[in-house]
C-alpha positions in Angstrom: 74.4 93.7 107.3 76.7 94.0 104.2 78.6 90.6 103.5 81.3 92.0 101.2 85.1 90.6 101.5 87.7 92.4 103.2 90.0 94.1 100.4 93.7 93.0 100.4 95.7 96.1 101.0 99.4 96.5 101.3 101.6 95.1 104.1 101.3 97.1 107.2 105.1 97.6 108.5 106.5 96.5 111.8 105.4 98.4 115.0 106.9 97.6 118.2 103.9 98.4 120.3 100.6 96.5 120.9 97.3 97.4 119.5 95.3 100.1 121.7 91.9 97.8 121.6 91.4 94.1 121.3 88.0 92.5 120.6 85.8 90.2 123.0 87.1 87.4 120.8 90.5 88.1 121.4 91.3 89.1 124.7 91.4 91.8 127.2 92.1 95.6 126.2 95.7 96.9 126.3 96.0 99.8 128.8 97.6 103.1 127.3 100.4 102.6 129.7 101.1 98.9 128.2 100.8 100.6 124.6 103.5 103.1 125.3 105.8 101.0 127.3 109.2 99.9 125.6 109.0 96.4 124.3 110.5 93.4 126.4 110.3 89.9 125.1 110.4 88.3 128.2 107.9 90.5 130.2 105.6 90.7 127.2 105.4 86.9 127.2 104.8 86.6 130.9 102.0 88.9 130.7 100.2 87.7 127.4 97.2 86.2 127.8 97.7 83.5 125.3 101.1 82.4 126.9 99.9 79.1 127.6 98.7 78.2 124.2 101.5 79.0 122.2 105.3 78.4 122.2 106.2 81.3 124.1 106.3 79.3 127.5 108.9 77.1 125.9 110.7 79.8 124.4 110.8 81.5 128.1 113.1 78.6 129.1 115.7 79.4 126.1 118.7 81.1 126.6 118.0 83.0 123.0 114.4 84.0 124.0 114.9 87.7 123.8 116.4 87.2 119.9 113.6 85.0 119.0 110.6 86.7 120.5 111.7 90.4 120.4 109.7 91.4 117.1 106.2 92.6 117.5 104.0 93.2 114.6 100.6 95.0 114.2 98.7 94.4 111.1 95.5 96.5 110.7 92.1 94.9 109.4 92.3 94.2 105.9 96.1 94.4 105.6 98.4 91.6 104.8 100.8 89.8 107.1 102.7 88.2 104.2 101.4 87.3 100.5 101.7 84.4 98.1 105.5 84.3 96.6 107.0 86.4 99.7 110.2 85.0 100.9 109.7 82.8 104.1 111.7 84.0 107.0 109.6 83.7 110.3 106.5 82.0 111.6 104.1 84.3 113.6 102.5 83.6 116.8 99.1 85.2 116.7 98.8 87.3 120.0 95.4 89.1 119.4 93.1 89.6 116.6 92.2 87.0 113.9 93.4 86.0 110.3 92.3 84.3 107.3 94.5 82.9 104.6 93.7 83.1 101.1 94.6 80.8 98.1 94.4 82.1 94.6 93.3 79.5 91.8 94.9 79.4 88.6 91.4 80.6 87.2 91.8 83.8 89.1 89.3 83.0 92.0 90.7 83.3 95.7 89.5 80.8 98.1 89.8 81.0 102.0 91.9 78.3 103.2 92.0 79.0 106.8 90.9 80.9 110.0 93.2 81.6 112.7 92.8 82.5 116.4 94.9 83.9 119.2 97.8 81.5 120.2 97.7 79.7 116.6 100.6 80.0 114.4 100.6 81.4 111.0 103.4 81.0 108.3 104.2 77.4 108.3 103.1 77.3 104.5 106.5 78.7 103.7 108.7 76.3 105.1 108.8 73.7 102.2 109.7 75.9 99.5 111.0 78.9 101.6 108.4 81.0 99.8 104.8 81.7 101.2 101.6 79.8 99.4 98.9 82.1 100.4 98.1 85.4 101.6 97.7 86.1 105.5 94.9 89.0 106.0 93.9 90.5 109.4 90.0 90.1 109.7 90.4 92.7 112.6 93.6 94.7 113.8 95.8 92.2 115.0 99.3 91.8 116.8 101.5 88.6 116.0 105.0 87.6 117.8 107.6 87.3 114.9 110.0 84.4 115.3 112.8 84.1 112.8 112.7 80.5 111.6 116.8 80.1 111.3 117.0 80.9 114.9 114.2 78.7 115.9 115.9 75.6 113.8 119.1 76.1 116.0 117.1 76.5 119.2 115.3 73.2 118.3 118.8 71.6 118.3 119.6 72.9 121.7 116.4 72.6 123.6 114.7 69.3 123.4 111.3 71.0 124.6 111.5 73.5 122.1 111.9 70.8 119.2 108.8 69.1 121.0 106.7 72.2 120.7 107.4 72.7 116.7 106.7 69.0 116.4 103.3 69.6 117.9 102.7 72.6 115.9 103.5 70.8 112.8 101.3 67.9 113.6 98.4 70.1 114.5 98.7 71.9 111.1 98.6 68.4 109.5 95.3 67.5 111.5 93.7 70.9 110.6 94.5 70.4 106.9 93.2 66.9 107.0 90.2 67.9 108.8 89.4 70.5 106.2 89.7 67.9 103.7 87.1 65.7 105.1 84.9 68.3 105.8 84.8 69.5 101.8 84.7 66.1 100.6 82.3 64.0 102.8 79.8 66.3 104.7 76.5 68.0 103.7 76.0 71.6 103.8 74.7 71.5 107.0 77.3 69.3 108.5 79.8 71.7 107.1 78.4 74.7 108.8 77.7 72.9 112.1 81.4 71.6 112.2 82.7 75.0 111.4 81.0 76.5 114.6 81.8 73.6 116.7 85.6 73.9 115.6 85.6 77.7 116.3 83.7 76.7 119.8 86.2 74.4 120.6 89.5 76.5 119.8 88.0 79.5 121.8 87.3 76.9 124.9 90.9 75.9 124.5 92.0 79.6 125.2 89.9 80.4 128.1 86.8 81.6 126.2 83.0 80.9 126.2 82.5 77.9 124.2 79.0 79.2 123.4 79.5 83.1 122.6 81.2 83.1 118.9 82.0 86.7 117.7 82.8 85.8 114.0 85.1 88.2 112.4 84.5 86.6 109.0 81.8 87.5 106.5 79.2 84.7 105.5 81.1 84.8 102.1 84.4 84.1 103.7 82.8 81.2 105.6 81.1 79.8 102.4 84.4 80.1 100.4 86.2 78.0 103.4 83.6 75.6 103.3 83.1 75.1 99.6 79.6 76.7 99.8 77.6 79.6 98.6 77.1 82.9 100.9 73.2 82.3 100.5 73.8 78.5 101.5 75.6 79.7 104.8 72.8 82.1 105.6 69.9 79.8 104.8 71.7 77.2 107.1 72.5 79.3 109.9 68.6 80.5 109.7 67.5 77.0 109.9 69.7 76.3 112.9 68.2 79.3 114.6 64.9 78.3 113.7 65.4 74.8 115.3 66.8 76.5 118.4 70.3 75.3 118.4 72.0 78.7 117.9 71.0 82.5 118.2 72.2 84.9 115.5 72.7 88.7 116.0 74.8 89.7 113.1 78.3 88.5 113.3 77.3 87.3 117.2 76.4 83.7 117.5 75.4 81.9 120.5 75.5 77.9 120.6 72.0 77.1 122.2 72.4 73.1 122.0 75.8 72.0 121.2 75.0 68.3 121.1 72.3 69.0 118.5 74.8 70.8 116.3 77.1 67.6 117.1 74.6 65.1 115.9 74.2 66.7 112.7 
């Protein structure tokens, strides 16, 4: 299997309809009728399978919900939702698909700084300077709900539950960054790969998916970049885990057979 990275491509323009198919990792397939139906923020949030794990459930209680969640963008595989240096205007709740965020180092190399699954929020990197600090690239055809940040700020002043949701969202981002720093600085290669698999498993379980069947859309090279490891080290570690009987690997499909053993690494 080829392990080449997805090439960065021009930003896909906004489209007000869902993608036609969604992967087993990201949710049920959208029907043609749904794809052709005019967009309604309230009805789409009510029918969205990630509603309970994103802020849409709070948005539905707000009077400005339609203007807040009325934009819906499709980003095709390998294309950018936003790029480093783009003006910050909105945050994005991932409805389907998956993304990686990439940071360019001053030495010219690019590093994967995160992976995002349905129900998770992209774009928070732009709040501080009002410019995005990374590229957000779709790992597969994906759909995001666009939430203008200035409207979100206004709504936070009016609706306490929304303010609490935003605080939790920002807190979760701090926890994610702290966990990644610990993973990079204090763990062996095997511990990093095991922790990565367990993290994806836990995030999928919270979204109603199987905790043991992982359809990884990122390449081994991208996983290595995120973990501070080489492609060869990632592949060798996964092979060892399989030999130990802890996982089963079939291309990008990984089945966790012994979560306790992985957690004990």
